[in-house]
Residue frames as qw, qx, qy, qz and C-alpha x, y, z in Angstrom:
[[0.196, -0.771, 0.082, -0.601, -55.35, 13.76, -28.26],
 [0.826, -0.544, 0.064, -0.136, -55.19, 11.46, -25.23],
 [0.899, 0.050, -0.017, 0.434, -51.86, 9.89, -26.44],
 [0.401, 0.602, -0.061, 0.688, -50.29, 13.32, -26.91],
 [0.423, -0.769, 0.151, -0.455, -51.30, 14.47, -23.42],
 [0.921, -0.372, 0.091, 0.068, -49.84, 11.35, -21.92],
 [0.773, 0.291, -0.008, 0.564, -46.69, 11.70, -23.87],
 [0.114, 0.732, -0.139, 0.657, -46.37, 15.29, -22.84],
 [0.654, -0.685, 0.167, -0.275, -46.83, 14.38, -19.06],
 [0.933, -0.152, 0.086, 0.316, -44.21, 11.65, -19.39],
 [0.565, 0.494, -0.091, 0.654, -41.80, 14.07, -21.21],
 [0.166, -0.780, 0.183, -0.574, -42.32, 16.68, -18.45],
 [0.863, -0.488, 0.108, -0.069, -41.99, 14.05, -15.58],
 [0.902, 0.034, 0.005, 0.430, -38.76, 12.77, -17.15],
 [0.300, 0.736, -0.120, 0.595, -37.38, 16.31, -17.47],
 [0.443, -0.765, 0.220, -0.413, -37.92, 16.92, -13.89],
 [0.942, -0.300, 0.123, 0.082, -36.38, 13.50, -12.89],
 [0.746, 0.392, 0.004, 0.539, -33.38, 14.21, -15.12],
 [0.006, -0.793, 0.153, -0.590, -32.94, 17.77, -13.61],
 [0.687, -0.664, 0.190, -0.228, -33.10, 16.27, -10.01],
 [0.951, -0.066, 0.080, 0.292, -30.58, 13.51, -10.90],
 [0.564, 0.558, -0.072, 0.604, -28.19, 16.10, -12.52],
 [0.249, -0.809, 0.143, -0.514, -28.59, 18.35, -9.56],
 [0.845, -0.508, 0.162, -0.048, -27.75, 15.54, -7.08],
 [0.890, 0.153, 0.032, 0.429, -24.66, 14.57, -9.07],
 [0.338, 0.779, -0.086, 0.521, -23.32, 18.19, -8.97],
 [0.543, -0.772, 0.217, -0.249, -22.80, 17.97, -5.27],
 [0.647, 0.411, -0.605, 0.214, -19.22, 16.66, -4.81],
 [0.823, -0.530, -0.203, 0.024, -18.49, 14.55, -1.68],
 [0.077, -0.882, 0.457, -0.086, -15.46, 15.82, 0.30],
 [0.872, 0.204, -0.394, 0.208, -12.43, 13.51, 0.15],
 [0.752, -0.623, -0.025, 0.213, -10.26, 12.71, 3.11],
 [0.739, 0.071, 0.119, 0.660, -7.11, 13.31, 1.15],
 [0.171, 0.766, 0.139, 0.603, -7.95, 16.96, 0.77],
 [0.401, -0.854, 0.044, -0.330, -7.48, 17.56, 4.58],
 [0.806, -0.519, 0.247, 0.140, -4.67, 15.29, 5.71],
 [0.079, -0.735, 0.603, 0.299, -1.02, 15.04, 4.94],
 [0.764, 0.322, -0.460, -0.316, -0.27, 12.38, 2.28],
 [0.198, 0.387, -0.849, 0.300, 1.62, 10.38, 4.66],
 [0.232, 0.064, 0.747, -0.620, -1.35, 9.92, 6.84],
 [0.534, 0.053, -0.311, -0.785, -4.09, 9.46, 4.19],
 [0.789, -0.113, -0.561, -0.224, -4.57, 5.72, 4.92],
 [0.007, -0.409, 0.712, -0.571, -3.72, 5.98, 8.62],
 [0.728, -0.321, -0.582, -0.170, -4.83, 3.25, 10.89],
 [0.472, -0.749, 0.282, -0.370, -5.03, 3.50, 14.74],
 [0.709, 0.183, -0.631, 0.256, -2.28, 1.62, 16.44],
 [0.671, -0.713, -0.202, 0.035, -2.14, 1.07, 20.20],
 [0.119, 0.895, -0.335, 0.269, 0.49, 3.10, 21.80],
 [0.925, -0.136, -0.216, 0.281, 3.20, 0.62, 22.78],
 [0.542, -0.203, -0.068, 0.813, 5.61, 3.41, 22.61],
 [0.096, 0.905, 0.266, -0.319, 4.74, 7.10, 22.69],
 [0.444, -0.091, 0.362, 0.815, 6.85, 7.95, 19.70],
 [0.119, 0.475, 0.007, -0.872, 6.10, 11.08, 17.96],
 [0.259, 0.149, -0.704, -0.644, 5.29, 9.35, 14.74],
 [0.177, -0.301, -0.937, 0.008, 2.84, 6.90, 16.39],
 [0.022, 0.536, 0.456, -0.710, 1.14, 9.77, 18.10],
 [0.239, 0.422, -0.226, -0.845, 0.71, 11.67, 14.86],
 [0.210, -0.019, -0.888, -0.409, -0.42, 8.53, 13.05],
 [0.103, -0.440, -0.850, 0.271, -3.16, 7.93, 15.74],
 [0.093, 0.497, 0.238, -0.829, -4.32, 11.53, 15.55],
 [0.317, 0.261, -0.527, -0.744, -4.93, 11.38, 11.74],
 [0.190, -0.128, -0.962, -0.148, -6.53, 7.88, 12.15],
 [0.009, 0.528, 0.684, -0.504, -9.04, 9.14, 14.73],
 [0.206, 0.468, -0.017, -0.859, -9.78, 12.20, 12.61],
 [0.248, 0.150, -0.700, -0.653, -10.28, 10.17, 9.52],
 [0.109, -0.324, -0.937, 0.077, -12.85, 7.90, 11.35],
 [0.064, 0.540, 0.465, -0.699, -14.76, 10.99, 12.53],
 [0.211, 0.423, -0.345, -0.811, -14.74, 12.42, 8.95],
 [0.205, -0.010, -0.877, -0.434, -16.01, 9.29, 7.40],
 [0.047, -0.415, -0.818, 0.396, -18.68, 9.13, 9.89],
 [0.169, 0.552, 0.175, -0.797, -19.77, 12.72, 9.33],
 [0.246, 0.271, -0.602, -0.710, -19.90, 12.01, 5.52],
 [0.156, -0.206, -0.963, -0.080, -22.03, 8.94, 6.15],
 [0.012, 0.511, 0.644, -0.569, -24.40, 10.84, 8.20],
 [0.201, 0.437, -0.160, -0.862, -24.76, 13.54, 5.54],
 [0.278, 0.067, -0.796, -0.534, -25.63, 10.95, 2.93],
 [0.164, -0.327, -0.928, 0.075, -28.19, 9.23, 5.25],
 [0.029, -0.572, -0.561, 0.597, -29.95, 12.33, 6.47],
 [0.133, 0.436, -0.208, -0.865, -30.00, 14.67, 3.45],
 [0.579, 0.469, 0.653, -0.135, -33.00, 14.44, 1.22],
 [0.507, 0.855, 0.109, -0.008, -32.12, 16.99, -1.41],
 [0.738, 0.333, -0.079, 0.582, -28.96, 18.05, -3.08],
 [0.001, 0.770, -0.177, 0.613, -29.03, 21.42, -1.39],
 [0.761, -0.602, 0.135, -0.199, -29.15, 19.78, 2.02],
 [0.945, -0.038, 0.071, 0.316, -26.42, 17.55, 1.05],
 [0.473, 0.631, -0.041, 0.614, -24.31, 20.35, -0.25],
 [0.261, -0.800, 0.146, -0.520, -24.80, 22.25, 2.90],
 [0.867, -0.472, 0.154, -0.030, -23.94, 19.29, 5.12],
 [0.852, 0.247, 0.000, 0.462, -20.80, 18.76, 3.06],
 [0.185, 0.752, -0.084, 0.627, -19.99, 22.35, 3.27],
 [0.585, -0.741, 0.170, -0.283, -20.14, 22.13, 7.10],
 [0.950, -0.163, 0.102, 0.246, -17.71, 19.15, 7.10],
 [0.624, 0.526, -0.013, 0.579, -15.26, 20.97, 4.80],
 [0.084, -0.833, 0.123, -0.534, -15.32, 24.00, 7.06],
 [0.794, -0.578, 0.127, -0.137, -14.89, 21.93, 10.18],
 [0.915, 0.078, 0.064, 0.390, -11.90, 20.08, 8.79],
 [0.465, 0.610, -0.020, 0.641, -10.31, 23.18, 7.60],
 [0.372, -0.825, 0.168, -0.391, -10.83, 24.94, 10.97],
 [0.904, -0.403, 0.119, 0.074, -9.14, 21.91, 12.62],
 [0.779, 0.270, 0.036, 0.565, -6.15, 22.00, 10.24],
 [0.119, 0.792, -0.069, 0.595, -5.85, 25.81, 10.92],
 [0.592, -0.741, 0.118, -0.296, -5.95, 25.31, 14.64],
 [0.947, -0.180, 0.104, 0.244, -3.47, 22.58, 14.50],
 [0.623, 0.480, -0.012, 0.618, -1.09, 24.66, 12.40],
 [0.155, -0.815, 0.131, -0.543, -1.44, 27.68, 14.68],
 [0.793, -0.583, 0.149, -0.094, -0.82, 25.46, 17.73],
 [0.902, 0.105, 0.058, 0.415, 2.38, 23.98, 16.08],
 [0.373, 0.663, -0.049, 0.648, 3.65, 27.39, 15.35],
 [0.451, -0.779, 0.170, -0.401, 3.10, 28.59, 18.97],
 [0.918, -0.345, 0.138, 0.135, 4.93, 25.50, 20.17],
 [0.752, 0.296, -0.006, 0.590, 7.94, 26.13, 17.93],
 [0.063, 0.780, -0.086, 0.617, 7.99, 29.80, 18.96],
 [0.670, -0.706, 0.113, -0.199, 7.84, 28.78, 22.61],
 [0.928, -0.123, 0.100, 0.338, 10.73, 26.26, 22.22],
 [0.552, 0.531, -0.010, 0.642, 12.70, 28.81, 20.34],
 [0.209, -0.804, 0.169, -0.531, 12.22, 31.57, 23.13],
 [0.824, -0.560, 0.072, -0.045, 13.05, 29.00, 25.81],
 [0.867, 0.131, 0.037, 0.479, 16.32, 28.24, 24.08],
 [0.345, 0.621, -0.065, 0.700, 17.17, 31.85, 23.59],
 [0.417, -0.771, 0.118, -0.466, 16.15, 32.87, 27.19],
 [0.929, -0.353, 0.047, 0.101, 18.17, 29.98, 28.49],
 [0.291, -0.794, 0.400, 0.354, 21.39, 31.51, 27.19],
 [0.589, 0.046, 0.721, 0.361, 21.53, 29.36, 24.07],
 [0.400, 0.722, -0.010, -0.564, 21.54, 31.29, 20.84],
 [0.634, -0.073, 0.724, 0.263, 21.78, 28.75, 18.06],
 [0.540, 0.587, 0.548, 0.252, 20.62, 30.39, 14.93]]
């Protein structure tokens, strides 16, 4: 009787341990490649010896990558449950998607401003 009771307790405890382990594995860590252009996936900050457009773009993505990796590490360090970890990762994903949307909107507005300046200056090239 005593053995069967201990075995059932161990079975129940192992069931909950397996359940928690499976639950923690179901939370997927966001990957940097999901948010950046493929060209800048492994960007590294380079001092601006010349302010070329390519160098400025590279440095922008390099700095964002550092902040992204820091955020992911903070989520791992402070989240005690898979629900907290999932919520933290979700905030990172939303933040990065918003940054990409704002960047895309700003680029579009800049292109439209340049197009309007050309048109208003008497040049009609399209």
